[in-house]
N, C-alpha and C positions, 0 to 999 in steps of 0.2 A: 185812459186807453190801455194802460198796462193790465188792468183787470179784464178788459175785453180780450186782450191777447191770451191771458190766462184761461178765460172761458173757452176760447178757440182751441186750446190744447186738448179739450175734451172731445173735439169733433171726431166723428166717425166717417166723415166724407173722405173718399180716396182722392178726390180731385182738388179740393180747396178747404183749408181749415180756417173757418171764420168764427169770430166771436163778437158778441154785442152786450152792452150794459145799458140799462135804462135808469136814469137818475132824475130826481126832483130838482126844482130850482134851488133848493138848499143843498144840493149835491149828495142827497141820500140815495143809496142804491135801492131800487125797487125790484129789479129782476136781471138775471143773466141768461144768455142764450148762446148756443153754438149750433152748427149745422150737422145733421145726421138723420138717420132713419127715425120714424115715429117711435115713441116709447113702446117697448115690448116686441117690436118687429125686427127681423134679422137685418144686419147691416150689409152693405154691398160686399164687403170683404168676405162675409159668410156665404154670399150667393155667387161667388166666382168673379167678382169685380164690378166695376162701374159700367152700367149699360150705356150711358152717354159717351163714355170714353171708348168703349168697344165699337160703337156706331160712328165714332169720330164727329160727334156733334159739337160745334163751337160753343164757347162760353156765351151765355145769354140767350140761347135758343133751346126750344123743346123742354121747358121746365116741367111739363106734365109727365114726362117719363122718368124724371129723376126721383129717386127714393128719398132724398134728403129734404128735411124741413129746414129752411134757412134760419140762421141765427136770429134775425130780426123777427121772423114769424114765431120762433120759440119764445122770445122775450114777451111778445104780445099774448101768447097762449098761457104763459105762466101768470101774467097779470090777470087774464080772464079766469083762470082756475082758482086764484086766491083772492079775487075781488079788489085788486089794486088799480087805481085810476092811472091812465096813461096821459091824461090831459095836461098840457103845458110842461111836458118833460123833455129831456134831452137824451138822445140815443148816441152812444159812442159805439162805433162799429169799425172793425178792422178793414172792412171792404165796403165801398159805396153800395147802397142798396140797389138791387135790380128793380125793374119796373113793377113787378108784382109786389115786392116788399114796399116800394115807394107808395103805392096805392093804399096798402094796409096801414102804413105809418101815418099817412095823411088822414085817413078815416079815424085813426085812433087818437088824433089830437096832439101828436108830437109837435113840439115847438121848434126844435133844433136837432140837426144831425151833424155830428162830428165824425169824420172818417179819415182813414189813412190812405188806402189804396183804391184805385178805380176798380170797377167791376170786371173789366176785361173786354167788354164789348162797347165800342164807342157809341153805337146807335142806341143801345139800352141806357148807357150813362146819360146821353143827351136827353132822351125821353124822360128818364127819372128826374133829371135836373130841371127840365121844363115844368113838370108837374109840381115838384117841390116849390119852385119859384111862383107858380100860379097860386099855390095854396098859402104862400107867405111863410113857408118854413125856412128858417135860417140854415144855410149849409156852410160848414167850416171844414177845411182840409187841414189836417195836421201835417206840417212839413217835417222833413228829415231832422231839422234842428230843434224840433219841439214847439215851434211857433205855430199859431193858427192863422189861416188865410181864409177870407171869405170866398166862397165859390160863386 
């Protein structure tokens, strides 16, 4: 999880710094990701701020107007670009995946998600959790004391 936090430090999102790490069953790191504008495009800071913040859009809503690619999405794109399999891997994420990321992670064959913080929107968290459970993906929450709890 420390490596996920370190990846999140690279985030260019003004609203939330999120990091993610994808590892094999043997605990080998496959890819890192953080949230921010797509490669080569201006960041929100360069464009005068976060549009979702300016419009007072709550967390978990109107993802389509956000410039940022989520950390989980970036992890999957790195794997796609370099030909790394995501099947039967574990994702460590500083924040619980949103519903869009949950669908992508399920489709990518992720086996387990370990997270620290909720996404922020109870409804989105519940829907993501429901889909993960239906897909048989193991969810584990990292507690403040460092222990893991099944979700």
